[in-house]
N, C-alpha and C positions, 0 to 999 in steps of 0.2 A: 446516378447511373448504375451503381452497384448496390445490391441488396444490403441493408444494414447488418444482418447476421453474417453474410459473406465477408463484408468489410471488416467486421470485428475479428473474425477468425483469421483473415489474411494479415491483419495487424499483428496478431499474436505470432503468426508464422514468421513474419519479418523480425519482430523484436526478439523472440526466443532463439531463433537461429543466429541472429546478429550477436546476441550475448554469448553464444557458444563458438562464434567464429566459423560457422558452418555455411557453405554455399549450397544452393539447391538448383535443381533442374526439373522440368516436367516434360512428359511426352503425352500429348493429348490427341485423342481421336474424337469421340462423340461430343466432347466439351468444346472443341474447336477453338481453343485459345482462351477460354473463360478463366481457367485457373491462373494462367500467366497474367491475364488482364487484371484479375483481382489482386494478385501480389504486387504487380507494378503500379497499381493505383495508390499504394501506401508509400508515404515519404520514407526514405531510407532503404527502399527495396534494392537499390543498386549495391548495397553492402552485402546482400545475400543471394540475390537472384542472378544466376549465371546465364541460363537460357531456357527457352521453351521450344519444343518441336511440335508443330501441329501436323500430324500425319493421318489425315482423314482417309486417304486411299490406301489400299494394300501395297501399291507400288511405292508410295512414300514411306510406308513402314519398312519396306525392304531397303530402299535407297538411302534414306536418312538415318535409320536406326539399326540396320543390319538384321531385321527380323527375317528368319528363314522362310523362303517360299514354301518349303515343305510343311512347316508349322501352319502357315496360313491355309494351304490347300487341305491339310488333314483335319485341323482342329478349328479353323476359322479365325477371323479377326477378333471375335469376342470369346476369348478363351484365356485361361490362366497362363498357358504357355506363351501366347502372344503378348499378354500384358507384361509378363516377366521379361521377355526378350526386348520389349520396348523400354522398360525401366533400365535393364542392363545396358542397352544401346545408348541410352541417354547418359549414363555414367561414363561409358567408354568414349563418348563423343563430346564431353564437356569437361569443365573444371569443378563440377559439383561434387559434394561429399554425400549427398542423398538425392535420389531421383524418384519421382512417382509417375506412374503411367495410368491412363484411363482409356478403356475401350468398351463401348456398349451400344445398346439399341435404344435410342431415344424416341423412336416412333415418329409419326403414328404407324407407319408400316415397317416392314423388315423383320418382325418377330416371327418365331416359329414355335412349335409346341415345346421343343427342348430349350429354346432360347427366346422367351417371350419379350415383348416390348417392356422395357424397364430393367432388363438384365444389364448390369454394368460390372466390369471386372477391373480391379485395381491391382497394382503391384508397386512395391517399394524396393529399391536396391541401394546399398551403401557402398562407398568406396573403401577398400581395405588399405592397410598400411603400405602395401606394395603398389598402390595406385590403380589396381584392378578392382573389379567387383568383388566385394568381400564374400568369402565362402560362408554359407549358412546365415548370412545377415540380410535375408530377403523375405519378402512376404508377397503372396498373391492370394487374392480373395474375391469371390463372386458375391455381388449384392443383387438381390431380387427386389427392386424398388417398387415394382408394380406399374401399371399403366396410369401414371399420374399426369400425363400430358407431357409433351416434349420439353417445354420450358421448365417444369418442375423436376423432371428426371435430370435434366442437365444441372439445375441448381443444386439438387441433392448430391449429384456426382461431384460438383465443385466442393461442397462442404466436406464430403468424405476425403477427397484428395488433399484438401488443406489440413485436415486432422492428421493424415498420414505424414505430412511434412513437419509436424511439431516434433521437437526433440524428445 
């Protein structure tokens, strides 16, 4: 059911985070729970996986992760600001030490000249010693994967998200 490359990387995520006593969370949009599914397919995932948020709609991003309606209206769901707010919201609403978020345009429609199909934005947030999102310990990055077809864009997004969860 899960691609061998995805399974191998998910296994590393589980094993390496378990070895460090680190809990993880994910906030997914265009991947629709595929990252969570890949991680939880691995035996021992319960030692590291705290939760996953599938926030496909903008309303879900606001309600479940606290993403600002202003960010969504101004910059859109597929933006570094939105991805960062999703990752920060996942940290704030979980017991995770690290959270990764994914938002993108998997196609075949929905792309624009500025944000074509295959544009996927990722963010990672870490929990600080005070229990809040750590200052300066975050990343937001845009990947232009190209119009590889919906399934391959989502698969590539899963692989990138899993790599971001490695310690």
